N, C-alpha and C positions, 0 to 999 in steps of 0.2 A: 205230558213229559214228563220221565225220569231223571234227574237231570245231573250229574258227576264228573261236572266237570274241576277242574285247581286253579283258582287264582284268580276263574273265569273265560279263562285264557283258551291253556288247554284244555280236549278233554279227554274222557279213557275208554276204550279196544283193553279188552284187555278179551282170557275164555271163556265168560259166562256174561261179556253185556259190551255194549256198542253206545255212543249218543249217537242217538238217531236224530235224523233232520223232519221236523213235523212236515205233515203234506201241507200240498198247495193250498189243495179245498175250492168249492166254487167262482171265479170270479166274471165278469159281465160285459160284454164285447167294450173293447178297446183300455182296457184297466190290463196290470200285470199285478205280480206278489212280489214286493218283494223284503225279504230275509238282511238284518242287519245286527251281531257280533263285533260288539269291542269289549274293550280294554276297559275301561267302565262299567260294563255289568252286562250291558245285553249280551243275549246269548236268544239267536234266532230267533230274534221281535222281528217278529207280522205283521207290514204296510202295506198300504195298497194307493197304488199309484193308479190316473185315471192322465189320459195322452187326452191332448187335447188338440184343434186343430192349428195347424200354424192359416192365416193370412201372409200366402208374398207381394209384393208391392210389383207394380207391375216393371217390368225391364225394360227404360226406354217409353215408348212408346206404344209398347206390347206389351198387354198385364201374364200373368201367370196360371195357365190351367194341371192342376194335379189330381190323376183321378184317380184311386183305387181302388179296388177290386178281389173280395176277399176269399174269391172264387175263381179266381183266375192265380194259375201256383206257376213260379218261372223255377224253384230249385226246390230239389227234397229233401229233405234230411233224416240222414239214416241211421241217426243216432248221438249219443253225446259222450264220453270221456277226456279221456284221463291218457300221460303219457306214461310208458311199465320201462323207466328207464336204470339202469343198471343202482346207482344207488336207489333207488327204491326197492330192488329186490332184494339189496345185499339187508335192507333191513327187519325186511316182510320177511325172511329166513330167519333172522334171530328171533322173530316171534319164538312163544310156543305154534303147533298145530291150531290150537283151538283158535288162541287168540287170532290167528290165519288166518282160518276162516273165521272169526265175529268180522275185521275185520274185511276181507273181502265180503262179504257178502252187506255188508254197510254201505257200497261200493254196486255192486252189482248185482245184489237179490233183491227179491222181490221187496223188503218193508224196507231196501238201500234208498237211495237219491236220483238210483234211474240212470244211470250208468249202462249202455247197453256195448260204448268200443272205446278200446285200448290201440293205441300208438307207441310204435314200435322205432326206440330213436338210432339214428344212423351211424350214432360217433362216441364217443365219449361224454357227455354232458356235465355241468358245470361241479357235479361233486361225485363227479365219476372217482371211486380210487384208483383206474391207471390212466394214460392217455394211450387213444386207441380210437385207428379208425375201418374203416370196413372196406377199403382200399391201397394198403400201404406198400404198393407193387413199385411205383411207377416215385419223383424223388419231387418234390415241392417245388416248383422252379421260384415260389418268393420266400422260400425261405433263407438261400443270404441278405435279401432285404433286411430281412426282422433277427435278421444274429448282428446285424450293426458289420 
């Protein structure tokens, strides 16, 4: 993997290149891939964690038994992603078309980290350029409490 990080913290994404996240590779049953990045110089350092069985002590006089089955499914994961905030949009629009395409491809493209979903916020966020919501028709009943 080509390394183009500055000071081991910031990553590069421009019109011709974006840092890439390495593939997870194969894992055995009960294993998880753990990637670490740190200010001390680690860049997507991969280690493998092994889940260990946990034996629970009896509750009172009744032993506890936990049974799991990989074939039993209760929820469906439809994808992974991030939030589309207005501040992210402002910064994305400041990039050249080629650089913004590379950046979005690093998240959502076939060679990227595999995002398939995006969440749109319902009002301004921490770094929004302005404060707004999508329901400003009625006055806030708690506003006098916070105004003093």
